[in-house]
BAVEX-811266 format. One record per residue (C-alpha): x negated, y negated, z negated; residue number from 0; residue in one letter. Coordinates in nm, 3 decimals, decimal comma, padded with zeros to 5 digits, always signed. Each point is the difference from the previous one (the first is absolute). Layout:
# residues N
- X_Y_Z_NUM_a .
...
END
This chain:
# residues 418
- -00,477_+02,046_+02,413_0_m .
- +00,268_+00,227_-00,145_1_d .
- +00,123_-00,261_-00,248_2_i .
- +00,236_+00,221_-00,207_3_p .
- -00,273_+00,262_-00,040_4_k .
- -00,267_-00,258_-00,092_5_v .
- +00,217_-00,176_-00,259_6_i .
- +00,115_+00,328_-00,154_7_r .
- -00,360_+00,118_-00,034_8_e .
- -00,104_-00,332_-00,155_9_m .
- +00,284_+00,025_-00,252_10_a .
- -00,092_+00,360_-00,090_11_l .
- -00,363_-00,098_-00,056_12_q .
- +00,104_-00,302_-00,205_13_a .
- +00,214_+00,220_-00,223_14_r .
- -00,298_+00,230_-00,064_15_q .
- -00,225_-00,300_-00,063_16_a .
- +00,248_-00,145_-00,249_17_a .
- -00,033_+00,312_-00,216_18_r .
- -00,375_-00,052_-00,020_19_a .
- +00,028_-00,372_-00,076_20_l .
- +00,255_+00,045_-00,276_21_g .
- -00,249_+00,176_-00,226_22_s .
- -00,304_-00,224_+00,058_23_l .
- -00,159_-00,177_-00,292_24_s .
- -00,011_-00,377_-00,011_25_r .
- -00,379_+00,013_+00,025_26_g .
- +00,003_+00,179_+00,334_27_v .
- +00,270_-00,226_+00,144_28_k .
- -00,189_-00,310_-00,104_29_d .
- -00,326_+00,129_+00,149_30_q .
- +00,179_+00,063_+00,331_31_v .
- +00,145_-00,351_+00,006_32_l .
- -00,333_-00,162_-00,085_33_l .
- -00,175_+00,203_+00,269_34_r .
- +00,262_-00,113_+00,251_35_m .
- -00,068_-00,360_-00,102_36_a .
- -00,374_+00,049_+00,052_37_a .
- +00,052_+00,155_+00,346_38_l .
- +00,233_-00,282_+00,104_39_l .
- -00,278_-00,243_-00,077_40_e .
- -00,266_+00,209_+00,171_41_a .
- +00,203_+00,055_+00,317_42_r .
- +00,165_-00,337_+00,030_43_r .
- -00,139_-00,062_+00,349_44_a .
- +00,121_+00,339_+00,124_45_e .
- +00,349_-00,056_-00,137_46_l .
- +00,017_-00,354_+00,136_47_q .
- -00,099_+00,130_+00,344_48_a .
- +00,298_+00,238_-00,004_49_a .
- +00,220_-00,283_-00,122_50_n .
- -00,127_-00,228_+00,279_51_a .
- +00,152_+00,239_+00,256_52_r .
- +00,339_-00,043_-00,161_53_d .
- -00,033_-00,378_-00,029_54_v .
- -00,113_-00,037_+00,361_55_e .
- +00,293_+00,205_+00,125_56_k .
- +00,248_-00,193_-00,216_57_a .
- -00,140_-00,332_+00,125_58_r .
- +00,032_+00,116_+00,361_59_a .
- +00,363_+00,091_-00,069_60_e .
- +00,068_-00,355_-00,114_61_g .
- +00,054_+00,051_-00,372_62_h .
- +00,001_-00,327_-00,200_63_p .
- -00,288_-00,121_-00,214_64_a .
- +00,170_+00,097_-00,328_65_a .
- +00,039_+00,358_+00,124_66_f .
- -00,365_+00,015_+00,109_67_l .
- -00,103_-00,134_-00,340_68_d .
- +00,186_+00,281_-00,180_69_r .
- -00,154_+00,255_+00,235_70_l .
- -00,363_-00,113_-00,035_71_t .
- -00,240_+00,169_-00,241_72_l .
- -00,204_-00,312_-00,067_73_s .
- -00,291_-00,005_-00,244_74_d .
- +00,236_-00,150_-00,257_75_k .
- +00,261_+00,273_+00,052_76_v .
- -00,265_+00,272_-00,015_77_m .
- -00,134_-00,142_-00,326_78_a .
- +00,354_-00,003_-00,142_79_a .
- +00,047_+00,367_+00,100_80_m .
- -00,323_+00,094_-00,177_81_v .
- +00,103_-00,195_-00,308_82_q .
- +00,345_+00,160_+00,011_83_g .
- -00,148_+00,350_-00,010_84_l .
- -00,214_-00,095_-00,299_85_r .
- +00,297_-00,153_-00,179_86_e .
- +00,212_+00,312_+00,050_87_v .
- -00,288_+00,212_-00,133_88_a .
- -00,004_-00,217_-00,313_89_a .
- +00,372_+00,043_-00,066_90_l .
- +00,121_+00,253_-00,261_91_p .
- +00,099_+00,336_+00,147_92_d .
- +00,374_+00,054_-00,054_93_p .
- -00,005_+00,373_+00,083_94_v .
- +00,036_+00,221_-00,307_95_g .
- +00,111_-00,283_-00,228_96_e .
- +00,258_+00,119_-00,252_97_v .
- +00,253_-00,282_-00,009_98_v .
- +00,177_+00,101_-00,322_99_k .
- +00,058_+00,299_-00,226_100_m .
- +00,286_+00,089_-00,235_101_w .
- +00,088_+00,294_-00,227_102_r .
- +00,330_+00,185_+00,035_103_r .
- +00,187_+00,142_-00,305_104_p .
- -00,113_+00,353_+00,099_105_n .
- -00,366_-00,103_-00,021_106_g .
- -00,069_-00,041_+00,373_107_l .
- -00,227_-00,287_+00,097_108_w .
- +00,132_-00,158_+00,321_109_v .
- -00,187_-00,255_+00,208_110_g .
- -00,040_-00,152_+00,342_111_r .
- -00,324_+00,020_+00,196_112_m .
- -00,087_-00,218_+00,299_113_r .
- -00,073_+00,194_+00,323_114_i .
- -00,062_-00,091_+00,367_115_p .
- +00,291_-00,021_+00,243_116_l .
- -00,179_+00,230_+00,247_117_g .
- -00,017_-00,112_+00,364_118_v .
- +00,066_-00,360_+00,099_119_i .
- +00,090_-00,104_+00,355_120_g .
- -00,106_-00,361_+00,052_121_f .
- +00,127_-00,184_+00,309_122_i .
- -00,133_-00,349_+00,055_123_y .
- -00,082_-00,263_+00,260_124_e .
- -00,307_-00,187_+00,118_125_s .
- -00,222_-00,051_-00,308_126_r .
- -00,275_+00,267_-00,003_127_p .
- -00,126_-00,106_-00,343_128_n .
- +00,325_+00,147_-00,136_129_v .
- -00,128_+00,342_+00,111_130_t .
- -00,270_-00,007_-00,264_131_v .
- +00,218_-00,161_-00,268_132_d .
- +00,272_+00,264_+00,036_133_a .
- -00,243_+00,291_+00,015_134_a .
- -00,183_-00,120_-00,310_135_a .
- +00,317_-00,025_-00,207_136_l .
- +00,120_+00,342_+00,114_137_c .
- -00,334_+00,166_-00,074_138_l .
- -00,020_-00,152_-00,348_139_k .
- +00,358_+00,107_-00,077_140_s .
- -00,063_+00,354_+00,130_141_g .
- +00,209_-00,023_+00,318_142_n .
- -00,086_+00,096_+00,357_143_a .
- +00,093_-00,259_+00,261_144_i .
- +00,096_+00,011_+00,367_145_i .
- -00,038_-00,343_+00,159_146_l .
- +00,186_-00,116_+00,310_147_k .
- -00,134_-00,341_+00,094_148_g .
- +00,101_-00,232_+00,279_149_g .
- -00,124_+00,068_+00,351_150_k .
- -00,198_-00,325_+00,001_151_e .
- -00,231_+00,126_-00,280_152_a .
- -00,048_+00,362_+00,110_153_l .
- -00,379_-00,008_+00,056_154_h .
- -00,053_-00,184_-00,330_155_s .
- +00,218_+00,238_-00,199_156_n .
- -00,158_+00,313_+00,146_157_l .
- -00,350_-00,131_-00,073_158_a .
- +00,093_-00,081_-00,359_159_l .
- +00,161_+00,342_-00,046_160_a .
- -00,310_+00,177_+00,134_161_r .
- -00,217_-00,183_-00,251_162_l .
- +00,227_+00,090_-00,293_163_m .
- +00,025_+00,363_+00,115_164_q .
- -00,379_+00,017_+00,019_165_e .
- -00,020_-00,100_-00,367_166_v .
- +00,264_+00,256_-00,098_167_l .
- -00,199_+00,275_+00,174_168_e .
- -00,316_-00,122_-00,173_169_e .
- +00,172_+00,068_-00,333_170_y .
- +00,140_+00,332_+00,126_171_r .
- +00,356_-00,131_+00,002_172_l .
- +00,249_+00,062_+00,281_173_p .
- -00,029_-00,271_+00,267_174_p .
- +00,371_+00,042_+00,068_175_a .
- +00,060_-00,201_-00,318_176_a .
- -00,027_-00,308_+00,225_177_v .
- +00,127_+00,034_+00,357_178_q .
- +00,087_-00,252_+00,271_179_v .
- +00,245_+00,115_+00,265_180_i .
- -00,194_-00,027_+00,329_181_p .
- +00,305_-00,074_+00,216_182_s .
- +00,159_-00,342_+00,056_183_v .
- +00,323_+00,155_+00,128_184_a .
- +00,325_-00,068_-00,184_185_r .
- +00,063_+00,375_+00,021_186_e .
- -00,289_+00,048_-00,245_187_a .
- +00,173_-00,224_-00,253_188_t .
- +00,328_+00,184_+00,045_189_l .
- -00,172_+00,336_-00,041_190_e .
- -00,164_-00,115_-00,323_191_l .
- +00,342_-00,107_-00,129_192_l .
- +00,129_+00,355_+00,059_193_r .
- -00,258_+00,168_-00,227_194_q .
- +00,225_+00,005_-00,306_195_d .
- -00,132_+00,339_-00,117_196_e .
- -00,360_-00,126_-00,013_197_l .
- +00,006_-00,378_-00,053_198_v .
- +00,138_-00,136_-00,328_199_d .
- +00,039_-00,372_+00,065_200_l .
- -00,009_-00,242_+00,294_201_i .
- -00,124_-00,356_-00,058_202_i .
- +00,050_-00,236_+00,296_203_p .
- -00,186_-00,331_-00,011_204_r .
- +00,072_-00,261_+00,264_205_g .
- +00,282_-00,198_+00,152_206_g .
- +00,368_+00,054_-00,067_207_e .
- +00,046_+00,178_+00,334_208_g .
- -00,262_+00,263_-00,084_209_l .
- +00,146_+00,065_-00,344_210_i .
- +00,356_+00,034_+00,130_211_r .
- -00,120_+00,240_+00,271_212_f .
- -00,177_+00,216_-00,260_213_v .
- +00,295_-00,004_-00,242_214_a .
- +00,245_+00,095_+00,273_215_e .
- -00,202_+00,295_+00,133_216_h .
- -00,172_+00,149_-00,305_217_s .
- +00,096_+00,329_-00,161_218_r .
- -00,242_-00,091_-00,280_219_i .
- +00,068_-00,251_-00,281_220_p .
- -00,106_-00,350_+00,109_221_v .
- -00,115_-00,289_-00,217_222_l .
- +00,142_-00,305_+00,174_223_k .
- -00,100_-00,364_+00,011_224_h .
- +00,213_-00,158_+00,269_225_y .
- -00,084_-00,367_-00,052_226_k .
- -00,089_-00,264_-00,254_227_g .
- +00,269_-00,268_-00,031_228_v .
- -00,154_-00,162_-00,307_229_c .
- +00,159_-00,283_-00,201_230_h .
- -00,117_-00,261_-00,247_231_i .
- +00,256_-00,179_-00,216_232_f .
- -00,113_-00,339_-00,131_233_v .
- +00,207_-00,045_-00,316_234_d .
- +00,116_-00,330_-00,149_235_a .
- -00,262_+00,018_-00,275_236_s .
- -00,293_+00,084_+00,231_237_a .
- -00,330_-00,185_-00,026_238_d .
- +00,010_-00,168_+00,342_239_l .
- -00,378_-00,013_+00,043_240_d .
- -00,018_+00,373_-00,074_241_l .
- +00,296_+00,065_+00,231_242_a .
- -00,158_-00,190_+00,285_243_e .
- -00,327_+00,191_-00,034_244_s .
- +00,165_+00,343_-00,030_245_v .
- +00,249_-00,049_+00,286_246_c .
- -00,272_-00,131_+00,230_247_f .
- -00,221_+00,299_-00,072_248_n .
- +00,286_+00,247_+00,041_249_a .
- +00,087_-00,133_+00,346_250_k .
- -00,322_-00,132_+00,151_251_v .
- -00,295_+00,205_-00,126_252_q .
- +00,084_+00,297_+00,227_253_r .
- +00,340_-00,046_+00,162_254_p .
- -00,017_+00,320_+00,205_255_g .
- +00,006_+00,245_-00,292_256_v .
- +00,289_+00,174_-00,172_257_c .
- -00,041_-00,176_-00,337_258_n .
- +00,014_-00,354_+00,139_259_a .
- +00,298_-00,212_-00,110_260_m .
- +00,270_-00,017_+00,269_261_e .
- +00,275_-00,187_-00,191_262_t .
- -00,037_-00,275_-00,261_263_m .
- +00,300_-00,058_-00,227_264_l .
- +00,005_-00,331_-00,189_265_v .
- +00,225_-00,104_-00,289_266_h .
- +00,214_-00,296_+00,097_267_e .
- -00,108_-00,194_-00,309_268_g .
- -00,359_-00,034_+00,122_269_i .
- +00,053_+00,025_+00,377_270_a .
- +00,003_-00,379_+00,065_271_p .
- -00,340_-00,035_-00,168_272_e .
- -00,163_+00,329_+00,093_273_f .
- +00,101_+00,059_+00,362_274_l .
- -00,146_-00,319_+00,156_275_p .
- -00,345_+00,057_-00,152_276_r .
- +00,006_+00,374_+00,070_277_m .
- +00,120_-00,045_+00,358_278_h .
- -00,267_-00,262_+00,066_279_r .
- -00,272_+00,244_-00,104_280_r .
- +00,154_+00,282_+00,203_281_f .
- +00,015_-00,219_+00,313_282_r .
- -00,364_-00,094_-00,040_283_e .
- -00,075_+00,375_+00,017_284_a .
- +00,216_+00,049_+00,310_285_g .
- +00,294_+00,171_-00,169_286_v .
- +00,337_-00,016_+00,180_287_e .
- +00,285_-00,052_-00,248_288_l .
- +00,353_+00,133_+00,042_289_r .
- +00,246_-00,113_-00,263_290_g .
- +00,351_+00,012_-00,136_291_c .
- +00,228_-00,306_+00,047_292_p .
- -00,109_-00,152_-00,335_293_r .
- -00,367_+00,048_+00,091_294_t .
- +00,056_-00,169_+00,337_295_c .
- +00,182_-00,284_-00,175_296_e .
- -00,298_-00,060_-00,229_297_l .
- -00,247_+00,036_+00,288_298_d .
- +00,144_-00,070_+00,350_299_p .
- -00,317_+00,136_+00,163_300_q .
- +00,091_+00,353_-00,110_301_v .
- +00,153_+00,225_+00,266_302_k .
- +00,344_+00,139_-00,101_303_p .
- -00,026_+00,364_-00,103_304_a .
- +00,213_+00,270_+00,158_305_t .
- +00,141_+00,303_-00,178_306_e .
- -00,275_+00,214_+00,153_307_a .
- -00,270_-00,214_-00,164_308_d .
- +00,098_+00,101_-00,353_309_w .
- -00,086_+00,366_+00,046_310_g .
- -00,291_-00,049_+00,238_311_c .
- -00,361_+00,108_-00,052_312_e .
- -00,162_-00,274_+00,208_313_f .
- -00,362_+00,113_-00,046_314_l .
- -00,091_-00,347_+00,123_315_d .
- -00,019_-00,363_-00,112_316_l .
- +00,379_-00,021_-00,023_317_i .
- +00,192_-00,040_-00,325_318_l .
- +00,370_+00,010_-00,087_319_a .
- +00,099_-00,247_-00,275_320_v .
- +00,322_-00,004_-00,201_321_k .
- +00,121_-00,224_-00,281_322_v .
- +00,201_+00,196_-00,260_323_v .
- +00,208_-00,125_-00,295_324_p .
- -00,144_+00,233_-00,265_325_d .
- -00,172_+00,327_-00,084_326_l .
- +00,317_+00,198_+00,067_327_d .
- +00,009_-00,125_+00,358_328_a .
- -00,369_+00,079_+00,047_329_a .
- +00,051_+00,353_-00,128_330_l .
- +00,301_+00,046_+00,226_331_e .
- -00,194_-00,117_+00,306_332_h .
- -00,292_+00,231_-00,079_333_i .
- +00,231_+00,297_-00,057_334_a .
- +00,157_-00,059_+00,340_335_r .
- -00,306_-00,067_+00,215_336_y .
- -00,300_+00,153_-00,179_337_s .
- -00,183_+00,302_+00,141_338_s .
- -00,092_+00,106_-00,357_339_n .
- -00,364_-00,089_+00,057_340_h .
- -00,109_-00,302_-00,210_341_t .
- +00,178_-00,289_-00,172_342_e .
- -00,121_-00,272_-00,237_343_a .
- +00,148_-00,262_-00,230_344_i .
- -00,180_-00,322_-00,089_345_l .
- +00,136_-00,121_-00,333_346_t .
- -00,079_-00,118_-00,353_347_r .
- +00,324_+00,151_-00,131_348_d .
- -00,078_+00,328_-00,180_349_y .
- +00,356_+00,132_+00,016_350_d .
- +00,026_-00,067_+00,374_351_n .
- -00,334_+00,171_+00,057_352_a .
- +00,106_+00,309_-00,193_353_q .
- +00,336_+00,015_+00,174_354_r .
- -00,170_-00,025_+00,339_355_f .
- -00,237_+00,285_-00,091_356_l .
- +00,290_+00,220_-00,114_357_r .
- +00,247_-00,066_+00,280_358_e .
- -00,211_-00,027_+00,316_359_v .
- -00,022_+00,345_+00,160_360_d .
- -00,333_-00,025_+00,182_361_s .
- -00,323_+00,196_-00,022_362_s .
- -00,193_-00,293_-00,151_363_v .
- +00,163_-00,292_-00,185_364_v .
- -00,217_-00,291_-00,114_365_l .
- +00,030_-00,300_-00,230_366_v .
- -00,201_-00,312_+00,091_367_n .
- -00,225_+00,178_+00,250_368_a .
- -00,024_+00,045_+00,377_369_s .
- +00,169_+00,287_+00,182_370_t .
- -00,340_+00,069_+00,157_371_r .
- -00,092_+00,199_-00,312_372_f .
- +00,209_+00,301_+00,109_373_n .
- -00,313_+00,190_+00,097_374_d .
- -00,158_+00,304_-00,160_375_g .
- -00,338_-00,163_-00,046_376_g .
- +00,146_-00,319_-00,144_377_e .
- +00,213_+00,194_-00,249_378_l .
- -00,295_+00,199_-00,130_379_g .
- +00,071_+00,326_+00,181_380_l .
- -00,333_-00,016_+00,183_381_g .
- +00,145_+00,068_+00,344_382_a .
- +00,328_+00,093_+00,164_383_e .
- +00,116_+00,227_+00,279_384_i .
- +00,309_-00,213_+00,056_385_g .
- +00,293_-00,171_-00,170_386_i .
- +00,323_+00,193_-00,048_387_s .
- +00,329_-00,189_-00,002_388_t .
- +00,194_+00,321_-00,052_389_s .
- +00,018_+00,144_-00,351_390_k .
- -00,072_+00,370_+00,054_391_l .
- -00,250_+00,088_-00,114_392_h .
- -00,193_-00,328_-00,025_393_a .
- +00,097_-00,368_+00,000_394_f .
- -00,251_-00,271_+00,084_395_g .
- -00,372_+00,034_+00,076_396_p .
- -00,108_+00,364_+00,022_397_m .
- -00,340_+00,093_-00,139_398_s .
- -00,141_+00,316_-00,155_399_l .
- +00,273_+00,065_-00,254_400_e .
- +00,273_-00,042_+00,264_401_e .
- -00,173_+00,267_+00,212_402_l .
- +00,063_+00,254_-00,275_403_t .
- +00,303_+00,154_-00,167_404_t .
- +00,038_+00,184_-00,330_405_t .
- +00,071_+00,360_-00,083_406_k .
- +00,117_+00,138_-00,333_407_f .
- -00,247_+00,196_-00,208_408_i .
- +00,107_+00,210_-00,300_409_v .
- -00,207_+00,152_-00,285_410_y .
- +00,159_+00,282_-00,198_411_g .
- -00,090_+00,277_-00,241_412_h .
- +00,232_+00,280_+00,110_413_g .
- +00,335_-00,184_+00,008_414_q .
- +00,284_+00,169_+00,191_415_v .
- +00,331_-00,149_+00,094_416_r .
- +00,306_+00,126_-00,183_417_t .
END
């Protein structure tokens, strides 16, 4: 395979497809998505057979059970993909929305209209269900997408792309609106990252190593999400029953995801009462605790934390715990070690809650709720293509609106500039 030639041709076709998608009505886009959902249901066995090739190979290569679970298109995962397509079809179409209008002194009406970004390059790892999620969001927002999945999911991704392209052709739309790069070579990723004249945005979704590789080599703007070092601060006025429930959920429900709590900060006024009960529940769930000197003093079973623990995304049943004297100290710790992903405060003090919301510089900041809610579906966006921890041009979960930009529109009646 001549990789540079193949990638260049894919990018050219995607650019042409993006022009066609940008002018589609919501009705057509929704019909396409619903037809894709119906075909996913009808061809579940065929798609699972392609996926089984990937799973069998990954198992033979010794990948762990958690990896195989993410790779497998089970009946439950397939049903979620179908439901996801239907949910995206039900979402409002952002394209063409006029965000605001204002009149200038010379009589011009000036406004901003929402438009697609164009061509999205999406680079991700071993979850083939993401192929459909990303394609659905791009289609609904009028963008063409070039997908570069992990080598472990190649057969699954190609099969899913063929199905979606079949539907596009059925509706006389360019199949190049959804393309999966057929090569597993790193050179293919690098070549995609060089297509700055044709691709408008790169979204990497995976581990920190993948995202740093993409950011270092791309000529195209990259939306980054390096890691999720998420904090919860249990304030002096917190309801301790609520705090115990929220902290347990944030750490234990799914410890291997980016919005799981990695550091728990506890006000010194409640630490003697709260930590023993909280630690007992964590230990029952198999959580390893690593604490500051005061934490270890209150609970000698806690392992002393190192400096590296405070900024670590464990993605496991491991939690760093620190006792702090006040809200100022909690804010200082978060400012130093946060990855700008998700932080929460548990408090009954309104002023402290408002200050936390104002001063914490993360993509989602919560009061009296679990960090696990930093998710497009949970926040009412319907679905997400990823979570951005950089601020240009989006911050936080990215759904349809974040896959668009705005252009200025102007209505006049013969005005000329003097």
